[in-house]
PDB file of N, CA, C and O in Angstrom:
ATOM      1  N   MET A   1      85.814 150.716  92.139  1.00  0.00           N
ATOM      2  CA  MET A   1      84.728 149.862  91.262  1.00  0.00           C
ATOM      3  C   MET A   1      85.037 149.894  89.769  1.00  0.00           C
ATOM      4  O   MET A   1      84.829 148.867  89.123  1.00  0.00           O
ATOM      5  N   ILE A   2      85.469 150.877  89.221  1.00  0.00           N
ATOM      6  CA  ILE A   2      85.558 150.859  87.747  1.00  0.00           C
ATOM      7  C   ILE A   2      86.636 149.956  87.554  1.00  0.00           C
ATOM      8  O   ILE A   2      86.494 149.089  86.693  1.00  0.00           O
ATOM      9  N   GLN A   3      87.752 150.011  88.245  1.00  0.00           N
ATOM     10  CA  GLN A   3      88.986 149.137  88.100  1.00  0.00           C
ATOM     11  C   GLN A   3      88.597 147.640  88.093  1.00  0.00           C
ATOM     12  O   GLN A   3      88.937 146.828  87.233  1.00  0.00           O
ATOM     13  N   ALA A   4      87.817 147.393  89.204  1.00  0.00           N
ATOM     14  CA  ALA A   4      87.407 145.989  89.427  1.00  0.00           C
ATOM     15  C   ALA A   4      86.516 145.343  88.345  1.00  0.00           C
ATOM     16  O   ALA A   4      86.549 144.147  88.055  1.00  0.00           O
ATOM     17  N   ALA A   5      85.643 146.357  87.730  1.00  0.00           N
ATOM     18  CA  ALA A   5      84.785 145.869  86.605  1.00  0.00           C
ATOM     19  C   ALA A   5      85.657 145.517  85.405  1.00  0.00           C
ATOM     20  O   ALA A   5      85.537 144.520  84.693  1.00  0.00           O
ATOM     21  N   TYR A   6      86.590 146.536  85.290  1.00  0.00           N
ATOM     22  CA  TYR A   6      87.538 146.337  83.898  1.00  0.00           C
ATOM     23  C   TYR A   6      88.256 145.060  84.075  1.00  0.00           C
ATOM     24  O   TYR A   6      88.195 144.213  83.183  1.00  0.00           O
ATOM     25  N   PHE A   7      88.947 144.849  85.181  1.00  0.00           N
ATOM     26  CA  PHE A   7      89.607 143.663  85.317  1.00  0.00           C
ATOM     27  C   PHE A   7      88.856 142.502  85.402  1.00  0.00           C
ATOM     28  O   PHE A   7      89.361 141.425  85.086  1.00  0.00           O
ATOM     29  N   GLY A   8      87.516 142.603  85.854  1.00  0.00           N
ATOM     30  CA  GLY A   8      86.662 141.365  85.838  1.00  0.00           C
ATOM     31  C   GLY A   8      85.888 141.149  84.634  1.00  0.00           C
ATOM     32  O   GLY A   8      85.051 140.255  84.500  1.00  0.00           O
ATOM     33  N   ARG A   9      86.237 142.091  83.681  1.00  0.00           N
ATOM     34  CA  ARG A   9      85.560 142.161  82.296  1.00  0.00           C
ATOM     35  C   ARG A   9      84.064 142.096  82.422  1.00  0.00           C
ATOM     36  O   ARG A   9      83.376 141.175  81.983  1.00  0.00           O
ATOM     37  N   VAL A  10      83.635 143.121  83.041  1.00  0.00           N
ATOM     38  CA  VAL A  10      82.251 143.439  83.305  1.00  0.00           C
ATOM     39  C   VAL A  10      81.880 144.737  82.364  1.00  0.00           C
ATOM     40  O   VAL A  10      82.531 145.770  82.519  1.00  0.00           O
ATOM     41  N   SER A  11      81.088 144.688  81.628  1.00  0.00           N
ATOM     42  CA  SER A  11      80.680 145.995  80.791  1.00  0.00           C
ATOM     43  C   SER A  11      79.992 146.799  81.481  1.00  0.00           C
ATOM     44  O   SER A  11      79.014 146.461  82.149  1.00  0.00           O
ATOM     45  N   LEU A  12      80.448 147.970  81.385  1.00  0.00           N
ATOM     46  CA  LEU A  12      79.650 149.217  82.128  1.00  0.00           C
ATOM     47  C   LEU A  12      78.780 149.912  81.139  1.00  0.00           C
ATOM     48  O   LEU A  12      78.253 150.972  81.477  1.00  0.00           O
ATOM     49  N   SER A  13      78.569 149.401  79.906  1.00  0.00           N
ATOM     50  CA  SER A  13      77.683 150.137  79.000  1.00  0.00           C
ATOM     51  C   SER A  13      76.506 149.310  78.782  1.00  0.00           C
ATOM     52  O   SER A  13      76.386 148.172  79.238  1.00  0.00           O
ATOM     53  N   GLU A  14      75.557 149.972  78.003  1.00  0.00           N
ATOM     54  CA  GLU A  14      74.281 149.311  77.932  1.00  0.00           C
ATOM     55  C   GLU A  14      73.650 149.878  76.565  1.00  0.00           C
ATOM     56  O   GLU A  14      74.033 150.988  76.196  1.00  0.00           O
ATOM     57  N   LYS A  15      72.751 149.213  75.830  1.00  0.00           N
ATOM     58  CA  LYS A  15      72.094 149.873  74.874  1.00  0.00           C
ATOM     59  C   LYS A  15      70.530 149.341  74.937  1.00  0.00           C
ATOM     60  O   LYS A  15      70.177 148.344  75.566  1.00  0.00           O
ATOM     61  N   GLY A  16      69.745 150.117  74.237  1.00  0.00           N
ATOM     62  CA  GLY A  16      68.366 149.692  74.117  1.00  0.00           C
ATOM     63  C   GLY A  16      67.759 150.178  72.719  1.00  0.00           C
ATOM     64  O   GLY A  16      68.352 150.972  71.989  1.00  0.00           O
ATOM     65  N   PHE A  17      66.634 149.672  72.453  1.00  0.00           N
ATOM     66  CA  PHE A  17      65.969 149.726  71.182  1.00  0.00           C
ATOM     67  C   PHE A  17      64.608 150.391  71.404  1.00  0.00           C
ATOM     68  O   PHE A  17      63.930 149.958  72.336  1.00  0.00           O
ATOM     69  N   TYR A  18      64.162 151.327  70.708  1.00  0.00           N
ATOM     70  CA  TYR A  18      62.756 151.864  70.681  1.00  0.00           C
ATOM     71  C   TYR A  18      61.892 151.310  69.572  1.00  0.00           C
ATOM     72  O   TYR A  18      62.082 151.626  68.397  1.00  0.00           O
ATOM     73  N   ALA A  19      60.927 150.469  69.963  1.00  0.00           N
ATOM     74  CA  ALA A  19      59.727 149.984  69.105  1.00  0.00           C
ATOM     75  C   ALA A  19      58.785 151.008  68.777  1.00  0.00           C
ATOM     76  O   ALA A  19      57.949 151.474  69.553  1.00  0.00           O
ATOM     77  N   THR A  20      58.985 151.364  67.467  1.00  0.00           N
ATOM     78  CA  THR A  20      57.939 152.523  67.147  1.00  0.00           C
ATOM     79  C   THR A  20      56.602 151.819  66.930  1.00  0.00           C
ATOM     80  O   THR A  20      56.436 150.756  66.331  1.00  0.00           O
ATOM     81  N   PRO A  21      55.581 152.661  67.574  1.00  0.00           N
ATOM     82  CA  PRO A  21      54.243 152.346  67.442  1.00  0.00           C
ATOM     83  C   PRO A  21      53.573 152.518  66.123  1.00  0.00           C
ATOM     84  O   PRO A  21      53.906 153.457  65.400  1.00  0.00           O
ATOM     85  N   GLN A  22      52.592 151.621  65.739  1.00  0.00           N
ATOM     86  CA  GLN A  22      51.721 151.992  64.715  1.00  0.00           C
ATOM     87  C   GLN A  22      52.520 151.969  63.453  1.00  0.00           C
ATOM     88  O   GLN A  22      52.287 152.868  62.646  1.00  0.00           O
ATOM     89  N   ILE A  23      53.456 151.050  63.152  1.00  0.00           N
ATOM     90  CA  ILE A  23      53.981 150.809  61.865  1.00  0.00           C
ATOM     91  C   ILE A  23      53.886 149.644  61.494  1.00  0.00           C
ATOM     92  O   ILE A  23      54.067 148.736  62.306  1.00  0.00           O
ATOM     93  N   HIS A  24      53.543 149.360  60.023  1.00  0.00           N
ATOM     94  CA  HIS A  24      53.338 148.067  59.528  1.00  0.00           C
ATOM     95  C   HIS A  24      53.567 148.440  58.032  1.00  0.00           C
ATOM     96  O   HIS A  24      53.454 149.587  57.601  1.00  0.00           O
ATOM     97  N   TYR A  25      53.913 147.308  57.256  1.00  0.00           N
ATOM     98  CA  TYR A  25      54.227 147.370  55.997  1.00  0.00           C
ATOM     99  C   TYR A  25      54.032 146.006  55.312  1.00  0.00           C
ATOM    100  O   TYR A  25      54.740 145.079  55.707  1.00  0.00           O
ATOM    101  N   ASP A  26      53.149 145.789  54.331  1.00  0.00           N
ATOM    102  CA  ASP A  26      52.992 144.466  53.565  1.00  0.00           C
ATOM    103  C   ASP A  26      53.771 144.664  52.222  1.00  0.00           C
ATOM    104  O   ASP A  26      53.321 145.337  51.295  1.00  0.00           O
ATOM    105  N   ARG A  27      54.872 144.078  52.199  1.00  0.00           N
ATOM    106  CA  ARG A  27      55.719 144.200  51.060  1.00  0.00           C
ATOM    107  C   ARG A  27      55.170 143.562  49.785  1.00  0.00           C
ATOM    108  O   ARG A  27      55.520 144.001  48.690  1.00  0.00           O
ATOM    109  N   SER A  28      54.301 142.518  49.897  1.00  0.00           N
ATOM    110  CA  SER A  28      53.649 141.948  48.760  1.00  0.00           C
ATOM    111  C   SER A  28      52.658 142.834  48.111  1.00  0.00           C
ATOM    112  O   SER A  28      52.545 142.910  46.887  1.00  0.00           O
ATOM    113  N   LEU A  29      51.881 143.559  49.028  1.00  0.00           N
ATOM    114  CA  LEU A  29      50.783 144.624  48.379  1.00  0.00           C
ATOM    115  C   LEU A  29      51.361 145.927  48.263  1.00  0.00           C
ATOM    116  O   LEU A  29      50.799 146.768  47.561  1.00  0.00           O
ATOM    117  N   GLY A  30      52.518 146.213  48.928  1.00  0.00           N
ATOM    118  CA  GLY A  30      53.074 147.475  48.784  1.00  0.00           C
ATOM    119  C   GLY A  30      52.397 148.551  49.442  1.00  0.00           C
ATOM    120  O   GLY A  30      52.419 149.712  49.034  1.00  0.00           O
ATOM    121  N   GLN A  31      51.678 148.077  50.663  1.00  0.00           N
ATOM    122  CA  GLN A  31      50.734 148.980  51.411  1.00  0.00           C
ATOM    123  C   GLN A  31      51.117 149.115  52.834  1.00  0.00           C
ATOM    124  O   GLN A  31      51.669 148.144  53.352  1.00  0.00           O
ATOM    125  N   GLY A  32      50.885 150.279  53.610  1.00  0.00           N
ATOM    126  CA  GLY A  32      51.057 150.274  54.899  1.00  0.00           C
ATOM    127  C   GLY A  32      51.819 151.458  55.255  1.00  0.00           C
ATOM    128  O   GLY A  32      52.097 152.268  54.371  1.00  0.00           O
ATOM    129  N   ASN A  33      52.197 151.650  56.491  1.00  0.00           N
ATOM    130  CA  ASN A  33      52.898 152.810  57.220  1.00  0.00           C
ATOM    131  C   ASN A  33      54.254 152.425  57.592  1.00  0.00           C
ATOM    132  O   ASN A  33      54.393 152.165  58.787  1.00  0.00           O
ATOM    133  N   PRO A  34      55.321 152.325  56.828  1.00  0.00           N
ATOM    134  CA  PRO A  34      56.438 151.767  57.427  1.00  0.00           C
ATOM    135  C   PRO A  34      57.332 152.605  58.313  1.00  0.00           C
ATOM    136  O   PRO A  34      58.342 152.131  58.834  1.00  0.00           O
ATOM    137  N   PHE A  35      56.920 153.939  58.486  1.00  0.00           N
ATOM    138  CA  PHE A  35      57.421 155.123  59.152  1.00  0.00           C
ATOM    139  C   PHE A  35      56.431 155.706  60.167  1.00  0.00           C
ATOM    140  O   PHE A  35      55.224 155.682  59.924  1.00  0.00           O
ATOM    141  N   TYR A  36      56.908 156.216  61.276  1.00  0.00           N
ATOM    142  CA  TYR A  36      55.975 156.853  62.129  1.00  0.00           C
ATOM    143  C   TYR A  36      55.756 158.343  61.625  1.00  0.00           C
ATOM    144  O   TYR A  36      54.696 158.942  61.802  1.00  0.00           O
ATOM    145  N   TYR A  37      56.822 158.865  61.004  1.00  0.00           N
ATOM    146  CA  TYR A  37      56.620 160.128  60.537  1.00  0.00           C
ATOM    147  C   TYR A  37      57.421 160.374  59.245  1.00  0.00           C
ATOM    148  O   TYR A  37      58.296 159.569  58.927  1.00  0.00           O
ATOM    149  N   TYR A  38      57.160 161.435  58.502  1.00  0.00           N
ATOM    150  CA  TYR A  38      57.997 161.566  57.076  1.00  0.00           C
ATOM    151  C   TYR A  38      58.559 163.158  57.381  1.00  0.00           C
ATOM    152  O   TYR A  38      57.968 164.074  57.952  1.00  0.00           O
ATOM    153  N   ALA A  39      59.715 163.133  56.871  1.00  0.00           N
ATOM    154  CA  ALA A  39      60.354 164.400  56.919  1.00  0.00           C
ATOM    155  C   ALA A  39      60.785 164.915  55.213  1.00  0.00           C
ATOM    156  O   ALA A  39      61.325 164.129  54.434  1.00  0.00           O
ATOM    157  N   PHE A  40      60.533 165.954  54.941  1.00  0.00           N
ATOM    158  CA  PHE A  40      60.632 166.241  53.570  1.00  0.00           C
ATOM    159  C   PHE A  40      61.679 167.682  53.565  1.00  0.00           C
ATOM    160  O   PHE A  40      61.604 168.605  54.376  1.00  0.00           O
ATOM    161  N   GLY A  41      62.567 167.577  52.511  1.00  0.00           N
ATOM    162  CA  GLY A  41      63.423 168.607  52.430  1.00  0.00           C
ATOM    163  C   GLY A  41      63.937 168.752  51.119  1.00  0.00           C
ATOM    164  O   GLY A  41      63.757 167.834  50.319  1.00  0.00           O
ATOM    165  N   ALA A  42      64.667 169.969  50.719  1.00  0.00           N
ATOM    166  CA  ALA A  42      65.550 170.017  49.476  1.00  0.00           C
ATOM    167  C   ALA A  42      66.662 171.031  49.868  1.00  0.00           C
ATOM    168  O   ALA A  42      66.613 171.913  50.726  1.00  0.00           O
ATOM    169  N   ALA A  43      67.603 170.717  49.093  1.00  0.00           N
ATOM    170  CA  ALA A  43      68.824 171.593  49.115  1.00  0.00           C
ATOM    171  C   ALA A  43      69.256 172.019  47.719  1.00  0.00           C
ATOM    172  O   ALA A  43      69.320 171.195  46.807  1.00  0.00           O
ATOM    173  N   VAL A  44      69.545 173.270  47.557  1.00  0.00           N
ATOM    174  CA  VAL A  44      69.990 173.832  46.404  1.00  0.00           C
ATOM    175  C   VAL A  44      71.448 174.505  46.405  1.00  0.00           C
ATOM    176  O   VAL A  44      71.727 175.356  47.250  1.00  0.00           O
ATOM    177  N   SER A  45      72.234 174.153  45.566  1.00  0.00           N
ATOM    178  CA  SER A  45      73.646 174.868  45.655  1.00  0.00           C
ATOM    179  C   SER A  45      73.879 175.420  44.416  1.00  0.00           C
ATOM    180  O   SER A  45      73.647 174.862  43.343  1.00  0.00           O
ATOM    181  N   GLU A  46      74.492 176.884  44.624  1.00  0.00           N
ATOM    182  CA  GLU A  46      74.895 177.764  43.348  1.00  0.00           C
ATOM    183  C   GLU A  46      76.433 177.495  43.283  1.00  0.00           C
ATOM    184  O   GLU A  46      77.108 177.776  44.273  1.00  0.00           O
ATOM    185  N   VAL A  47      77.013 176.974  42.190  1.00  0.00           N
ATOM    186  CA  VAL A  47      78.399 176.634  42.167  1.00  0.00           C
ATOM    187  C   VAL A  47      78.877 177.399  40.908  1.00  0.00           C
ATOM    188  O   VAL A  47      78.183 177.452  39.893  1.00  0.00           O
ATOM    189  N   SER A  48      80.104 177.996  41.016  1.00  0.00           N
ATOM    190  CA  SER A  48      80.808 178.411  39.858  1.00  0.00           C
ATOM    191  C   SER A  48      81.752 177.471  39.390  1.00  0.00           C
ATOM    192  O   SER A  48      82.447 176.991  40.285  1.00  0.00           O
ATOM    193  N   VAL A  49      82.008 177.017  38.091  1.00  0.00           N
ATOM    194  CA  VAL A  49      82.900 176.296  37.731  1.00  0.00           C
ATOM    195  C   VAL A  49      83.688 176.877  36.494  1.00  0.00           C
ATOM    196  O   VAL A  49      83.105 177.311  35.501  1.00  0.00           O
ATOM    197  N   ASP A  50      84.993 176.853  36.626  1.00  0.00           N
ATOM    198  CA  ASP A  50      86.098 177.228  35.870  1.00  0.00           C
ATOM    199  C   ASP A  50      86.131 176.005  34.745  1.00  0.00           C
ATOM    200  O   ASP A  50      86.687 174.948  35.043  1.00  0.00           O
ATOM    201  N   THR A  51      85.527 176.181  33.470  1.00  0.00           N
ATOM    202  CA  THR A  51      85.569 175.031  32.464  1.00  0.00           C
ATOM    203  C   THR A  51      86.840 174.620  32.014  1.00  0.00           C
ATOM    204  O   THR A  51      87.014 173.466  31.625  1.00  0.00           O
ATOM    205  N   LEU A  52      87.975 175.670  32.036  1.00  0.00           N
ATOM    206  CA  LEU A  52      89.346 175.250  31.693  1.00  0.00           C
ATOM    207  C   LEU A  52      89.839 174.382  32.545  1.00  0.00           C
ATOM    208  O   LEU A  52      90.177 173.275  32.126  1.00  0.00           O
ATOM    209  N   SER A  53      89.966 174.692  33.815  1.00  0.00           N
ATOM    210  CA  SER A  53      90.696 173.942  34.841  1.00  0.00           C
ATOM    211  C   SER A  53      89.990 173.003  35.666  1.00  0.00           C
ATOM    212  O   SER A  53      90.608 172.226  36.393  1.00  0.00           O
ATOM    213  N   GLY A  54      88.533 173.026  35.590  1.00  0.00           N
ATOM    214  CA  GLY A  54      87.804 172.228  36.510  1.00  0.00           C
ATOM    215  C   GLY A  54      87.710 172.840  37.975  1.00  0.00           C
ATOM    216  O   GLY A  54      86.904 172.297  38.730  1.00  0.00           O
ATOM    217  N   GLU A  55      88.263 173.643  38.334  1.00  0.00           N
ATOM    218  CA  GLU A  55      88.033 174.127  39.610  1.00  0.00           C
ATOM    219  C   GLU A  55      86.564 174.699  39.840  1.00  0.00           C
ATOM    220  O   GLU A  55      85.911 175.217  38.935  1.00  0.00           O
ATOM    221  N   TYR A  56      86.200 174.576  40.906  1.00  0.00           N
ATOM    222  CA  TYR A  56      84.791 175.043  41.348  1.00  0.00           C
ATOM    223  C   TYR A  56      84.785 175.734  42.517  1.00  0.00           C
ATOM    224  O   TYR A  56      85.748 175.569  43.265  1.00  0.00           O
ATOM    225  N   GLN A  57      83.802 176.564  42.882  1.00  0.00           N
ATOM    226  CA  GLN A  57      83.487 177.235  44.254  1.00  0.00           C
ATOM    227  C   GLN A  57      82.151 177.274  44.398  1.00  0.00           C
ATOM    228  O   GLN A  57      81.371 177.614  43.509  1.00  0.00           O
ATOM    229  N   VAL A  58      81.817 176.889  45.641  1.00  0.00           N
ATOM    230  CA  VAL A  58      80.283 176.969  46.119  1.00  0.00           C
ATOM    231  C   VAL A  58      79.966 178.192  46.393  1.00  0.00           C
ATOM    232  O   VAL A  58      80.457 178.616  47.439  1.00  0.00           O
ATOM    233  N   THR A  59      79.158 179.068  45.671  1.00  0.00           N
ATOM    234  CA  THR A  59      78.833 180.382  46.029  1.00  0.00           C
ATOM    235  C   THR A  59      77.836 180.476  47.209  1.00  0.00           C
ATOM    236  O   THR A  59      77.981 181.259  48.147  1.00  0.00           O
ATOM    237  N   ARG A  60      76.876 179.658  47.084  1.00  0.00           N
ATOM    238  CA  ARG A  60      75.696 179.581  48.279  1.00  0.00           C
ATOM    239  C   ARG A  60      75.055 178.218  48.101  1.00  0.00           C
ATOM    240  O   ARG A  60      75.026 177.572  47.053  1.00  0.00           O
ATOM    241  N   VAL A  61      74.521 177.859  49.328  1.00  0.00           N
ATOM    242  CA  VAL A  61      73.579 176.802  49.570  1.00  0.00           C
ATOM    243  C   VAL A  61      72.338 177.154  50.315  1.00  0.00           C
ATOM    244  O   VAL A  61      72.426 177.767  51.379  1.00  0.00           O
ATOM    245  N   ASP A  62      71.160 176.795  49.810  1.00  0.00           N
ATOM    246  CA  ASP A  62      69.895 177.001  50.544  1.00  0.00           C
ATOM    247  C   ASP A  62      69.407 175.651  50.846  1.00  0.00           C
ATOM    248  O   ASP A  62      69.540 174.670  50.115  1.00  0.00           O
ATOM    249  N   ILE A  63      68.801 175.691  52.047  1.00  0.00           N
ATOM    250  CA  ILE A  63      68.366 174.227  52.501  1.00  0.00           C
ATOM    251  C   ILE A  63      66.890 174.642  53.028  1.00  0.00           C
ATOM    252  O   ILE A  63      66.649 175.619  53.738  1.00  0.00           O
ATOM    253  N   LEU A  64      65.977 173.728  52.549  1.00  0.00           N
ATOM    254  CA  LEU A  64      64.562 173.904  53.215  1.00  0.00           C
ATOM    255  C   LEU A  64      64.236 172.546  53.785  1.00  0.00           C
ATOM    256  O   LEU A  64      64.527 171.600  53.052  1.00  0.00           O
ATOM    257  N   HIS A  65      63.705 172.276  54.919  1.00  0.00           N
ATOM    258  CA  HIS A  65      63.506 171.262  55.469  1.00  0.00           C
ATOM    259  C   HIS A  65      62.327 171.248  56.439  1.00  0.00           C
ATOM    260  O   HIS A  65      62.377 171.981  57.427  1.00  0.00           O
ATOM    261  N   ASP A  66      61.322 170.503  56.233  1.00  0.00           N
ATOM    262  CA  ASP A  66      60.067 170.491  57.103  1.00  0.00           C
ATOM    263  C   ASP A  66      60.240 169.474  58.112  1.00  0.00           C
ATOM    264  O   ASP A  66      60.177 168.275  57.841  1.00  0.00           O
ATOM    265  N   VAL A  67      60.490 169.996  59.452  1.00  0.00           N
ATOM    266  CA  VAL A  67      60.632 168.962  60.644  1.00  0.00           C
ATOM    267  C   VAL A  67      59.296 169.016  61.309  1.00  0.00           C
ATOM    268  O   VAL A  67      59.245 168.293  62.304  1.00  0.00           O
ATOM    269  N   GLY A  68      58.217 169.662  61.041  1.00  0.00           N
ATOM    270  CA  GLY A  68      57.100 169.681  61.822  1.00  0.00           C
ATOM    271  C   GLY A  68      57.160 170.685  63.073  1.00  0.00           C
ATOM    272  O   GLY A  68      57.633 171.814  62.941  1.00  0.00           O
ATOM    273  N   ASN A  69      56.681 170.238  64.231  1.00  0.00           N
ATOM    274  CA  ASN A  69      56.823 170.816  65.487  1.00  0.00           C
ATOM    275  C   ASN A  69      58.271 170.475  66.125  1.00  0.00           C
ATOM    276  O   ASN A  69      58.434 169.344  66.582  1.00  0.00           O
ATOM    277  N   SER A  70      59.222 171.323  66.167  1.00  0.00           N
ATOM    278  CA  SER A  70      60.484 170.966  66.632  1.00  0.00           C
ATOM    279  C   SER A  70      60.444 170.901  68.177  1.00  0.00           C
ATOM    280  O   SER A  70      59.783 171.728  68.806  1.00  0.00           O
ATOM    281  N   LEU A  71      61.138 169.935  68.786  1.00  0.00           N
ATOM    282  CA  LEU A  71      61.248 169.977  70.217  1.00  0.00           C
ATOM    283  C   LEU A  71      62.534 170.746  70.506  1.00  0.00           C
ATOM    284  O   LEU A  71      62.630 171.254  71.624  1.00  0.00           O
ATOM    285  N   ASN A  72      63.452 170.881  69.709  1.00  0.00           N
ATOM    286  CA  ASN A  72      64.689 171.500  69.849  1.00  0.00           C
ATOM    287  C   ASN A  72      65.309 172.052  68.574  1.00  0.00           C
ATOM    288  O   ASN A  72      66.005 171.302  67.889  1.00  0.00           O
ATOM    289  N   PRO A  73      65.109 173.271  68.222  1.00  0.00           N
ATOM    290  CA  PRO A  73      65.450 173.821  66.874  1.00  0.00           C
ATOM    291  C   PRO A  73      66.909 173.770  66.595  1.00  0.00           C
ATOM    292  O   PRO A  73      67.390 173.576  65.479  1.00  0.00           O
ATOM    293  N   ALA A  74      67.639 173.975  67.796  1.00  0.00           N
ATOM    294  CA  ALA A  74      69.202 173.991  67.466  1.00  0.00           C
ATOM    295  C   ALA A  74      69.741 172.380  67.028  1.00  0.00           C
ATOM    296  O   ALA A  74      70.597 172.129  66.180  1.00  0.00           O
ATOM    297  N   ILE A  75      69.168 171.636  67.655  1.00  0.00           N
ATOM    298  CA  ILE A  75      69.365 170.121  67.341  1.00  0.00           C
ATOM    299  C   ILE A  75      69.007 169.858  65.873  1.00  0.00           C
ATOM    300  O   ILE A  75      69.779 169.324  65.076  1.00  0.00           O
ATOM    301  N   ASP A  76      67.685 170.309  65.567  1.00  0.00           N
ATOM    302  CA  ASP A  76      67.258 169.989  64.156  1.00  0.00           C
ATOM    303  C   ASP A  76      68.163 170.836  63.058  1.00  0.00           C
ATOM    304  O   ASP A  76      68.479 170.354  61.970  1.00  0.00           O
ATOM    305  N   ILE A  77      68.487 171.987  63.433  1.00  0.00           N
ATOM    306  CA  ILE A  77      69.314 172.664  62.337  1.00  0.00           C
ATOM    307  C   ILE A  77      70.700 171.860  62.213  1.00  0.00           C
ATOM    308  O   ILE A  77      71.252 171.648  61.133  1.00  0.00           O
ATOM    309  N   GLY A  78      71.136 171.486  63.324  1.00  0.00           N
ATOM    310  CA  GLY A  78      72.479 170.740  63.240  1.00  0.00           C
ATOM    311  C   GLY A  78      72.554 169.453  62.482  1.00  0.00           C
ATOM    312  O   GLY A  78      73.487 169.071  61.776  1.00  0.00           O
ATOM    313  N   GLN A  79      71.246 168.747  62.780  1.00  0.00           N
ATOM    314  CA  GLN A  79      71.062 167.491  61.885  1.00  0.00           C
ATOM    315  C   GLN A  79      70.989 167.731  60.386  1.00  0.00           C
ATOM    316  O   GLN A  79      71.582 167.046  59.552  1.00  0.00           O
ATOM    317  N   VAL A  80      70.167 168.822  60.111  1.00  0.00           N
ATOM    318  CA  VAL A  80      69.934 169.111  58.682  1.00  0.00           C
ATOM    319  C   VAL A  80      71.234 169.482  57.943  1.00  0.00           C
ATOM    320  O   VAL A  80      71.603 168.973  56.885  1.00  0.00           O
ATOM    321  N   GLU A  81      71.903 170.469  58.663  1.00  0.00           N
ATOM    322  CA  GLU A  81      73.315 170.763  58.011  1.00  0.00           C
ATOM    323  C   GLU A  81      74.172 169.858  57.973  1.00  0.00           C
ATOM    324  O   GLU A  81      74.876 169.759  56.969  1.00  0.00           O
ATOM    325  N   GLY A  82      74.326 168.975  59.055  1.00  0.00           N
ATOM    326  CA  GLY A  82      75.224 167.829  58.915  1.00  0.00           C
ATOM    327  C   GLY A  82      74.923 166.977  57.923  1.00  0.00           C
ATOM    328  O   GLY A  82      75.815 166.604  57.161  1.00  0.00           O
ATOM    329  N   ALA A  83      73.672 166.558  57.790  1.00  0.00           N
ATOM    330  CA  ALA A  83      73.332 165.664  56.547  1.00  0.00           C
ATOM    331  C   ALA A  83      73.640 166.355  55.234  1.00  0.00           C
ATOM    332  O   ALA A  83      73.958 165.632  54.290  1.00  0.00           O
ATOM    333  N   LEU A  84      73.584 167.686  55.057  1.00  0.00           N
ATOM    334  CA  LEU A  84      74.018 168.286  53.755  1.00  0.00           C
ATOM    335  C   LEU A  84      75.487 168.171  53.505  1.00  0.00           C
ATOM    336  O   LEU A  84      75.947 168.035  52.371  1.00  0.00           O
ATOM    337  N   PHE A  85      76.318 168.238  54.745  1.00  0.00           N
ATOM    338  CA  PHE A  85      77.750 168.207  54.455  1.00  0.00           C
ATOM    339  C   PHE A  85      78.254 166.927  54.298  1.00  0.00           C
ATOM    340  O   PHE A  85      79.272 166.685  53.649  1.00  0.00           O
ATOM    341  N   ARG A  86      77.451 165.937  54.978  1.00  0.00           N
ATOM    342  CA  ARG A  86      77.805 164.482  54.841  1.00  0.00           C
ATOM    343  C   ARG A  86      77.792 164.106  53.543  1.00  0.00           C
ATOM    344  O   ARG A  86      78.699 163.401  53.101  1.00  0.00           O
ATOM    345  N   GLY A  87      76.667 164.568  52.697  1.00  0.00           N
ATOM    346  CA  GLY A  87      76.619 164.191  51.361  1.00  0.00           C
ATOM    347  C   GLY A  87      77.313 165.000  50.293  1.00  0.00           C
ATOM    348  O   GLY A  87      77.274 164.783  49.082  1.00  0.00           O
ATOM    349  N   TRP A  88      78.017 166.062  50.987  1.00  0.00           N
ATOM    350  CA  TRP A  88      78.704 167.030  49.997  1.00  0.00           C
ATOM    351  C   TRP A  88      80.177 166.366  49.798  1.00  0.00           C
ATOM    352  O   TRP A  88      80.881 166.039  50.753  1.00  0.00           O
ATOM    353  N   ASP A  89      80.536 166.216  48.493  1.00  0.00           N
ATOM    354  CA  ASP A  89      81.859 165.851  48.305  1.00  0.00           C
ATOM    355  C   ASP A  89      82.649 167.112  47.968  1.00  0.00           C
ATOM    356  O   ASP A  89      83.095 167.297  46.836  1.00  0.00           O
ATOM    357  N   GLY A  90      82.794 167.873  48.851  1.00  0.00           N
ATOM    358  CA  GLY A  90      83.477 169.208  48.521  1.00  0.00           C
ATOM    359  C   GLY A  90      84.384 169.859  49.857  1.00  0.00           C
ATOM    360  O   GLY A  90      84.984 170.927  49.733  1.00  0.00           O
TER     361      GLY A  90
END
């Protein structure tokens, strides 16, 4: 069946979109709720820099992120840490 679909150029994948409820935003007035929820966080890095060579070493990183009531803490931790490292140029 897979081979027949492949040679028949039939896609076996699908996608969908979630329409978030209760969101609206009036750009002209600058009012509304454009998001269903808000997440807040901060990250602080302690870095040692050799001023002669420009070499640096990250000593520690602290992350604080409010996710509210987590459905799966392991996924939330992975998302927060992944976001930190994605924005890190080191």
